[in-house]
C-alpha positions in Angstrom: 8.1 -33.6 5.8 7.6 -30.0 4.8 5.2 -27.8 6.7 2.4 -26.3 4.5 2.3 -22.6 4.8 -1.0 -20.9 4.3 -0.9 -18.4 1.5 -4.6 -17.8 0.8 -6.1 -15.0 2.8 -9.5 -13.2 2.5 -10.5 -9.6 2.8 -11.7 -9.1 6.3 -9.4 -11.6 8.0 -7.7 -10.4 11.1 -4.2 -11.7 11.8 -1.7 -11.3 14.6 2.0 -10.7 13.9 4.9 -12.0 16.1 6.3 -8.5 16.6 4.4 -5.4 17.7 3.8 -2.4 15.6 5.4 0.8 17.0 1.9 1.9 18.3 1.8 -1.3 20.4 -0.7 -3.2 18.3 -0.2 -6.7 17.0 -3.5 -7.3 15.1 -3.9 -6.4 11.4 -7.0 -6.5 9.2 -6.6 -7.5 5.6 -8.2 -4.9 3.3 -6.9 -6.1 -0.1 -5.3 -9.3 -1.4 -3.2 -10.1 -4.4 0.5 -10.6 -4.9 0.9 -7.9 -2.3 -1.6 -7.6 0.6 -2.8 -4.3 2.1 -3.1 -4.5 5.9 -4.6 -2.0 8.4 -3.4 -1.9 12.0 -6.4 -2.4 14.3 -4.9 0.0 16.9 -3.8 3.0 15.0 -5.4 2.5 11.6 -2.0 2.7 9.8 -2.1 1.0 6.3 0.9 -1.0 5.0 1.4 -3.0 1.8 3.4 -6.3 2.3 4.2 -9.2 0.0 1.9 -12.2 0.6 4.8 -14.5 1.2 6.1 -12.2 4.0 2.8 -12.4 5.8 3.3 -16.1 6.4 6.7 -15.5 7.9 5.6 -12.7 10.2 2.2 -14.1 11.2 1.7 -15.7 14.6 -2.0 -16.7 14.2 -5.3 -15.9 12.6 -7.6 -14.1 15.1 -10.7 -13.9 12.9 -11.3 -15.6 9.6 -13.7 -14.0 7.2 -15.4 -16.8 5.1 -16.6 -15.5 1.7 -20.0 -16.6 0.5 
């Protein structure tokens, strides 16, 4: 049986990656979603753009889930 990979994320979600950012942080806040997602490091405020499918591969867990109204 195939594992279902979560691909729908919301602006404001905070996720944790498996590997650390060079600044030492592992938590990222999603600030834009689409085919590519824009993430902001919670430690150093660095902003990166990453394909949505790569987030599922690099993510360890969801720390905070922002539920839209």
